[in-house]
Steps between C-alpha positions, in 0.01 A plus 500: 500500500728199478366163392635141484361349181502143380550512126553260203712561195704324232876540564774460238813332632791577265709207374813615684322468835344151452768326706427706809240436776168569320306680774790743565537575127125562467502730806793691352329530161175623666694750715676644191179521302261634763674688779466874443242455223145626501179319414196734506278223637739343745717792616876573531703182547725527803628143524435147390512315829438133430448241227226252598461268208683431175316317222632285218741674264407568141737541207437748218650408159789737417552608864745311719322615818244304700167665602344415836155576645574640841299601810676756717456767757576873458489812716343795326410861585156588369424871545149644477367860464425654842715241679701633792871407477816569692825572334838667543597827333802421272534833314368858526470750215351845456180331375457234768640185647559152370385232742615140493218253550746207483521375144377820342522878567203737517477876459377737771449836325550815711131585451411171682722550806305764697256784468787735576741640244806274463853632462786284365824511701739372232808518727345266758274310256181578690146615421396748771146617588520883502279568811554196728864443400437122489708333231552183298845370420677191366460209743165614643234236519159623378145378492310599185204408282534381142315752276633411156606159376634424151698179483684417177565129443751540219702775664460478880730805548242714313224408746354798686365498856380823656453554868333753726548589871237776511259309723467433871718208615746532212846648490848424633482272801681767709219750416238246597679425833508874579128531431425202730709665778310831453169311526616327824619832640171679425302206656716513816473881514113490490470230765 
């Protein structure tokens, strides 16, 4: 889930940027430091959106920079185990699909797609259910549940998020729309 957080931090403004507008410089420094980073308690930083308050600057002997206490707002993605998320398939492989959740990709292993046996169509980049012939390909929007979550603060690219679609109400949105239509048809047919 996405959150807007009000945070406080100490920001180092380098000496070569001291002549510029202070709030813009601080916003730029925070963006460079935080956006795309991971904090296990706060989440994955998407954007620093606003600087609210800048305190008095402090000098540190031997460093030409000025340090400011700053209150600011940031947008973060905080994932939780068992959370239901929507994402877009960005790559398919013989072992599953990579799903973009916005700032980070998750893995949907073939064993977590369906109860059916899954075939990989390398030529068309699709994962195909053997019996129903339903498939997943690049560009499909899916709804899935987070089943594994291992975020790495130091190396965000090494973070691992595992998804499953093997439950009712989960899967590509096209599959879910088809199921809704079948339900409506069976209700009409029995009336």
